[in-house]
N, C-alpha and C positions, 0 to 999 in steps of 0.2 A: 504494500500500500504506500508506495512512494508519493511524496507530495502532500500527504494528509497529515494534519496535526493530530496528536493524540488527544483524546477527550480528557477534559479536566474532571476531577472529582466534583460531583454535584452534591452540595449539602443543603437540606431544607430546614430552615428554622422551624420551631414548633408552630408558630403562627401560620407559616406557609402550609404546613401539613393540615392544620385546622381549616385553612381557607379551602383547600382541595376537598376535604371531607364535606364542608358546608356546601360548596358548589355542586358536588355530585349528589348530595342529599336533596337539594333544591331541584336539580335537574330531574331526578327520579320522580319527585312529587309533582312537578309541573308537566313533564313531557314523557315520563315512563322510563322503564329499565333499558330499552333499546337505545334511546337517546343518551341516557347516562353512560352506557358502554361506549358509544361513539365519542362523546365529549371527553371521557376519561382518556381514550386513545389520543385525541387531539392534544390534551394537556401533556401526556407522556411524550408525545412527539416533539412538542415545543420544548420541554425540559431537556430532551435528548439533543435537540438542535442547539440549545444554549451551551450544553457541555461540550459539544463538538466545535462550535463557533461562537464564543461568547460576545465578541464585539458586535456592535450594531450593524445591521444589514442595510439600513436606510435612515434617512433623516427622521422618520417617524419613531425611530428607536433611540433617539438622542438620550444622553444621560439626563436624569432628573435629580438634582441635588447630588448625592453621592451614589446614586443608583442608576442602573441601566434598566430598560424595560423591553419586553418582547410581547407582541400580540399572540394570543392563542389563535392559531390559524382557523380557517373555516368561518362559520357564522358566529363564532364566539365573541363575546363582548368583554372578555377578561384579558388582563395584561399581567405578565410575570415581571416582578420587580426584583432585581438581584444586584449583588456587588461582586466585582471581580477581584479576588484576592490572589496572592502570589501562587498558591498551590491548588486553589479550588474556586468554584463558583458558589456563592452563598445566596440562595433564594430566600428572600425575606418575606414577600407577600405575593399573593395572587388576587388581584382586585378587579372588580367590575368597573367598566368605564364610567359609571354614574357615581362612583364613590369619591369622596374627598381624599385624593391621593396624598396630598401634603400632610394632612392630619394623621392618616394611617401610617405613613412612613416615619413621621415624627414620633408617634407612639412606639414604633419598632426601634427607632434609634435610642429612645430612652430605655427600653428593655435591654438592649445590647450593652449600654453603659452600666446598668445595674449588675450585669453578670461578670 
């Protein structure tokens, strides 16, 4: 596999794991198990893509504060917010596009500082 960069380790903060759980629960309740399965695959594909190529692919994925973001492909309205560290990618939140991103990322930054 010449020419390919190795994937970075992908670490999900507890809140990011909780976000995924909540997103999938809501998807099941609203659109059913089949859609949940499809959306779960889209989220997994997005996370895999970030691990393989963490730098933004376009202007829409510019850094926000100290975070990068990547859209969950398809018809999804969620964005993955992450930080690029020396040896890994730290996924901090997965947020719906209607959410107050600054507030949620600020809350996450405070949690990181407490640890």
